Backbone as CSV, one residue per row, in Angstrom:
resi,resn,N_x,N_y,N_z,CA_x,CA_y,CA_z,C_x,C_y,C_z
1,MET,20.839,-9.255,-0.850,19.969,-10.324,-0.516,18.454,-9.920,-0.448
2,ASP,17.394,-10.563,-1.026,16.283,-9.879,-0.641,15.835,-10.337,0.658
3,SER,15.182,-9.870,1.400,15.017,-9.872,2.626,13.384,-10.637,2.966
4,GLY,12.749,-10.541,1.755,11.098,-11.036,1.846,10.283,-9.748,2.064
5,ILE,10.907,-8.797,3.203,10.021,-7.612,3.760,9.964,-6.610,2.770
6,PRO,8.554,-5.988,2.282,8.518,-5.050,1.712,9.057,-4.160,1.692
7,VAL,9.976,-3.483,0.587,10.404,-2.096,0.515,9.487,-0.798,0.507
8,LYS,10.061,0.105,1.304,9.303,1.447,1.446,10.158,2.420,0.304
9,TYR,9.287,3.308,-0.119,9.697,4.385,-0.989,10.054,5.589,-0.216
10,THR,10.863,6.125,-0.162,11.169,7.618,0.428,11.859,8.455,-0.646
11,SER,11.470,9.646,-1.055,11.513,10.609,-2.106,12.899,11.565,-1.235
12,PRO,13.639,12.152,-2.584,14.359,13.348,-1.950,13.596,14.368,-1.343
13,PRO,14.254,15.391,-1.142,13.381,16.462,-0.402,12.583,16.929,-1.403
14,ILE,11.340,17.357,-1.260,10.627,18.243,-2.464,9.858,19.700,-1.612
15,GLU,10.580,20.306,-2.474,10.134,22.074,-2.169,8.681,22.167,-2.839
16,VAL,8.145,22.455,-1.410,6.671,23.090,-1.642,6.586,24.377,-1.677
17,ARG,6.095,24.950,-2.817,6.029,26.340,-3.040,4.629,26.945,-3.195
18,LEU,4.521,28.036,-2.627,3.401,29.023,-2.427,3.614,30.483,-2.603
19,PRO,2.819,31.175,-3.406,3.069,32.176,-3.487,2.465,33.062,-1.870
20,ALA,3.046,34.137,-1.514,3.114,34.367,-0.220,1.767,34.716,0.236
21,ASP,1.511,34.421,1.545,0.098,34.649,1.980,-0.910,34.143,1.262
22,VAL,-0.696,32.868,0.623,-1.957,32.708,0.006,-2.329,30.960,0.575
23,PRO,-3.684,30.777,0.706,-3.810,29.778,1.840,-3.741,28.511,1.067
24,VAL,-3.824,27.454,1.587,-3.841,26.090,0.596,-5.400,25.689,0.739
25,SER,-5.627,25.852,-0.481,-7.390,25.110,-0.752,-7.230,23.798,-1.147
26,ARG,-6.428,23.441,-1.856,-6.161,21.773,-2.142,-4.626,21.545,-2.278
27,ALA,-4.095,20.168,-1.934,-3.183,19.979,-1.924,-2.985,18.346,-2.517
28,ASP,-2.694,18.134,-3.873,-2.489,16.589,-4.054,-1.290,16.184,-4.083
29,ILE,-0.786,14.869,-3.764,0.514,14.065,-3.895,0.489,13.340,-5.188
30,GLU,1.296,13.389,-6.040,1.298,12.627,-7.177,2.020,11.660,-7.424
31,PHE,1.868,10.510,-7.725,2.840,9.527,-8.068,2.912,8.947,-9.276
32,GLU,4.176,9.154,-10.218,4.257,8.401,-11.332,4.931,7.169,-11.454
33,GLY,4.691,6.595,-12.646,5.570,5.414,-12.994,5.501,4.331,-11.584
34,VAL,4.235,4.121,-11.380,3.672,3.229,-10.027,3.551,1.787,-10.705
35,GLU,4.646,0.759,-10.413,4.505,-0.616,-11.261,3.422,-1.341,-10.422
36,HIS,2.544,-2.171,-11.436,1.820,-2.820,-10.568,1.924,-4.099,-11.283
37,GLY,2.883,-4.655,-11.598,3.201,-6.312,-12.118,2.977,-6.976,-11.264
38,GLY,3.213,-6.709,-9.966,3.136,-7.880,-8.849,1.953,-7.969,-7.930
39,LEU,2.365,-8.075,-6.822,0.752,-8.046,-5.746,0.469,-6.851,-5.632
40,SER,-0.782,-6.982,-5.273,-1.769,-6.003,-4.639,-1.359,-5.265,-3.266
41,TYR,-1.370,-4.226,-2.939,-1.225,-3.654,-1.554,-1.959,-2.261,-1.465
42,GLU,-1.918,-1.924,-0.449,-2.096,-0.080,0.029,-0.760,0.439,0.326
43,ALA,-0.532,1.332,-0.525,0.571,2.231,-0.001,0.160,3.721,0.608
44,ARG,0.500,3.575,2.163,0.354,4.239,2.972,1.504,5.216,2.752
45,VAL,0.907,6.808,2.545,1.907,8.282,2.193,1.913,8.526,3.938
46,PHE,3.201,9.176,3.927,3.754,9.846,5.384,4.486,10.900,5.036
47,LEU,4.356,12.223,5.329,5.315,13.439,5.119,6.192,13.694,5.824
48,ASN,7.396,14.047,5.698,8.223,14.153,6.516,8.795,12.957,7.961
49,ASN,8.220,11.786,7.531,8.498,10.656,8.554,9.099,9.145,7.735
50,PRO,10.573,9.597,7.453,10.885,8.477,6.605,11.276,7.091,7.505
51,ASP,10.855,7.443,8.822,11.228,6.046,9.864,10.002,5.237,9.287
52,ALA,8.651,5.710,9.135,7.806,5.023,9.055,7.542,3.734,8.473
53,GLY,6.815,2.879,8.835,7.050,1.506,8.421,5.621,0.973,8.404
54,PRO,5.257,-0.407,7.974,3.893,-0.676,8.027,3.435,-0.856,9.344
55,GLU,3.797,-0.844,10.782,3.404,-0.752,11.697,3.227,0.583,12.435
56,THR,3.095,1.801,11.514,3.065,2.970,11.818,1.780,3.215,12.089
57,PRO,1.088,3.940,13.098,-0.378,4.123,13.190,-0.512,5.227,11.877
58,PRO,-1.417,5.073,11.012,-1.969,6.230,10.034,-2.415,7.667,10.967
59,THR,-1.916,8.500,11.541,-2.020,9.769,12.354,-1.644,10.726,11.851
60,ALA,-2.182,11.813,12.355,-1.534,13.038,11.586,-0.301,13.306,12.391
61,ASP,-0.007,13.196,13.391,1.079,13.097,14.365,2.121,12.194,13.836
62,ASN,1.869,11.072,13.055,2.603,10.607,12.368,3.063,11.009,10.907
63,GLY,2.435,12.092,10.619,2.702,12.518,9.294,1.981,12.153,8.187
64,TYR,1.044,11.205,8.351,0.189,10.567,7.535,-0.755,11.293,6.667
65,ALA,-0.413,11.148,5.482,-1.256,12.251,4.185,-2.344,11.349,3.845
66,GLY,-2.314,10.019,3.768,-3.497,9.221,2.961,-2.693,8.032,2.240
67,SER,-3.813,7.382,1.476,-2.997,5.866,1.110,-3.962,5.947,-0.273
68,PHE,-3.267,5.036,-1.036,-3.802,4.855,-2.511,-3.446,3.287,-2.428
69,HIS,-4.150,2.383,-3.533,-4.031,1.200,-3.688,-3.690,0.802,-4.743
70,VAL,-2.852,-0.200,-4.873,-2.055,-0.909,-6.181,-2.835,-2.094,-6.571
71,TYR,-3.474,-2.733,-7.712,-4.001,-3.994,-7.594,-3.427,-4.356,-8.827
72,GLY,-2.126,-5.477,-8.356,-1.236,-5.811,-9.166,-1.768,-6.850,-9.819
73,PHE,-0.933,-7.618,-10.846,-1.505,-8.710,-12.077,-1.244,-9.961,-11.142
74,GLY,-0.493,-9.878,-9.859,-0.096,-11.389,-9.246,1.167,-11.501,-8.675
75,THR,1.600,-13.126,-8.111,2.762,-12.894,-7.708,4.177,-12.852,-8.243
76,GLN,4.089,-12.929,-9.680,5.040,-12.717,-10.602,5.219,-11.376,-10.908
77,MET,6.507,-10.858,-10.761,6.778,-9.559,-11.229,7.048,-9.173,-12.638
78,ALA,6.220,-8.462,-13.122,6.671,-8.184,-14.629,7.416,-6.987,-15.017
79,ARG,8.231,-7.088,-15.929,8.447,-5.989,-16.174,7.643,-5.012,-17.440
80,PRO,8.197,-3.777,-17.279,7.141,-2.964,-18.064,7.356,-3.156,-19.689
81,GLY,6.159,-3.339,-20.037,5.821,-3.612,-21.435,5.604,-5.118,-21.876
82,GLU,5.682,-6.084,-20.373,5.674,-7.476,-20.744,4.104,-7.493,-20.550
83,THR,3.615,-9.016,-20.954,2.250,-9.135,-21.126,2.043,-10.344,-20.031
84,LEU,1.071,-9.715,-19.011,0.744,-10.970,-18.125,-0.847,-11.051,-18.241
85,GLY,-1.455,-12.334,-18.143,-2.815,-12.730,-18.481,-3.400,-11.721,-19.304
86,GLY,-2.626,-11.685,-20.578,-3.186,-10.714,-21.857,-3.243,-9.492,-21.761
87,ALA,-2.642,-8.861,-20.821,-2.673,-7.611,-20.550,-1.086,-7.090,-20.568
88,ALA,-0.960,-6.017,-21.136,0.336,-5.246,-21.049,0.590,-4.638,-19.621
89,VAL,1.771,-4.626,-19.073,1.958,-4.168,-17.870,2.771,-2.856,-18.419
90,VAL,2.095,-1.622,-18.036,2.612,-0.476,-18.158,2.528,0.551,-16.711
91,PRO,3.261,0.921,-16.175,3.494,2.162,-15.126,2.240,2.423,-15.161
92,THR,1.612,3.272,-14.071,0.529,3.903,-13.974,0.808,5.048,-12.905
93,GLN,-0.136,5.761,-13.164,-0.178,6.667,-11.911,-1.281,6.923,-10.952
94,ARG,-0.612,7.518,-9.852,-1.826,7.569,-8.530,-1.726,8.899,-8.216
95,SER,-2.632,9.325,-7.351,-2.750,10.429,-6.606,-3.389,10.510,-5.360
96,ILE,-3.043,11.219,-4.460,-3.615,11.309,-3.292,-3.985,12.727,-3.090
97,THR,-5.380,13.270,-2.288,-5.444,14.673,-1.890,-5.167,14.580,-0.464
98,ALA,-4.310,15.349,-0.244,-3.731,15.913,1.208,-3.493,16.856,1.809
99,THR,-4.940,17.838,1.521,-4.723,19.178,1.866,-4.266,19.195,3.316
100,ASP,-5.247,18.686,4.179,-4.837,19.009,5.566,-3.139,18.609,6.014
101,ALA,-3.122,17.548,5.487,-1.278,17.090,5.887,-0.593,17.896,5.286
102,VAL,-0.504,18.536,3.983,0.244,19.662,3.556,0.232,20.650,3.998
103,ARG,-0.861,21.425,4.822,-1.049,22.470,5.308,-0.373,22.356,6.797
104,ARG,-0.375,21.142,7.401,0.485,20.798,8.644,1.694,21.114,8.325
105,LEU,2.239,20.547,7.133,3.886,20.346,7.071,3.906,22.076,6.621
106,LEU,3.207,22.862,6.096,3.804,24.124,5.579,3.615,25.195,7.031
107,GLY,2.824,24.606,8.217,3.044,25.273,9.077,4.635,25.249,9.750
108,SER,5.589,24.453,9.474,6.642,24.332,10.024,7.690,24.606,9.074
109,THR,7.775,23.960,7.824,8.810,23.956,6.630,7.991,23.849,5.272
110,SER,8.820,24.368,4.480,8.435,24.113,2.791,9.004,23.142,2.234
111,LYS,9.600,22.328,2.928,10.350,20.875,2.420,9.621,19.792,2.841
112,ALA,9.314,18.692,2.051,8.522,17.602,2.293,9.419,16.258,1.667
113,VAL,9.663,15.046,2.648,10.158,14.237,2.087,9.134,13.206,2.594
114,VAL,8.037,12.647,1.090,7.202,11.885,1.043,7.658,10.326,1.128
115,THR,7.468,9.609,2.128,7.701,8.146,2.307,6.444,7.187,2.278
116,VAL,6.355,6.285,1.171,5.229,5.396,0.921,5.815,4.396,1.580
117,VAL,4.819,3.543,2.096,4.845,2.322,2.974,3.877,1.302,2.453
118,PRO,4.379,0.191,1.768,3.513,-0.788,0.912,3.066,-1.574,2.383
119,VAL,1.698,-2.049,2.191,1.110,-2.852,3.445,0.203,-3.944,2.782
120,LEU,0.968,-5.200,2.846,-0.021,-6.371,2.278,-0.366,-6.992,3.420
121,PRO,-1.127,-8.250,2.982,-1.957,-8.964,4.131,-0.680,-10.080,4.773
122,GLU,-0.630,-10.045,6.213,0.101,-10.580,6.730,0.738,-11.862,6.286
123,HIS,0.220,-12.768,5.793,0.531,-13.987,5.357,1.257,-13.751,3.943
124,VAL,1.214,-12.537,3.303,1.899,-12.617,2.046,3.176,-11.585,2.266
125,ALA,3.222,-10.726,2.990,3.917,-9.905,3.583,5.520,-10.253,3.713
126,GLN,5.476,-11.438,4.382,6.859,-11.873,4.703,7.677,-12.654,3.564
127,THR,7.085,-12.675,2.333,7.688,-13.469,1.339,7.430,-12.444,0.159
128,ALA,6.794,-11.163,0.128,6.713,-10.583,-0.790,7.881,-9.612,-1.895
129,GLY,8.871,-9.510,-0.839,10.126,-8.755,-1.354,9.714,-7.226,-2.046
130,ASP,10.251,-6.749,-2.652,10.506,-5.393,-3.519,9.068,-5.243,-4.201
131,VAL,7.726,-4.864,-3.894,6.728,-4.763,-4.576,6.376,-3.274,-4.964
132,LEU,6.994,-2.479,-4.239,6.659,-0.954,-4.294,7.972,-0.361,-5.245
133,LYS,7.747,0.041,-6.665,8.583,0.688,-7.243,7.604,2.230,-7.673
134,ILE,8.090,3.229,-7.695,7.854,4.549,-8.050,8.862,5.204,-8.840
135,ARG,8.491,6.062,-10.154,9.377,6.903,-10.541,9.889,8.005,-10.126
136,ASN,8.546,8.384,-9.600,8.369,10.173,-9.456,7.448,10.673,-8.188
137,VAL,7.580,11.627,-7.484,6.688,11.909,-6.837,6.470,13.610,-6.921
138,ALA,5.439,14.092,-6.896,4.958,15.738,-6.795,4.206,16.132,-5.940
139,ILE,4.329,17.287,-5.338,3.181,17.943,-4.517,2.873,19.054,-5.212
140,LYS,1.330,18.863,-5.324,0.827,20.270,-6.223,-0.001,20.830,-5.138
141,VAL,-0.003,21.991,-5.187,-0.827,22.929,-4.347,-1.490,23.938,-5.062
142,ALA,-2.984,24.148,-4.708,-3.533,25.154,-5.334,-4.227,25.931,-4.277
């Protein structure tokens, strides 16, 4: 049964690979298949903090890596390929530059669990349901 509370996304462990002794000059977290047929929201991204939620402060100590925004088509969830307001709803891609967060992560482990927490306005959040849908997450390091 849908509780109305937005559901977060937690990735399976992702191996972050770097050649030996190469410093991280840039790291991006890429999100594929981000649905945007429903409500608009901020998506806060945390590394190795699967317990993160909307109340988790976006700080380095909590594994905060950054955020991206989804500008949805409205309150009715559309299926991929459907038309809402004259526009086809096709899953999109988003990415964030998270160099400092990935550097901190690589100081202790090479495996990352990416948790994405949707944050909506308080008056909407209690009735929003499952607004966050992501097909795949990857971490690209250069």
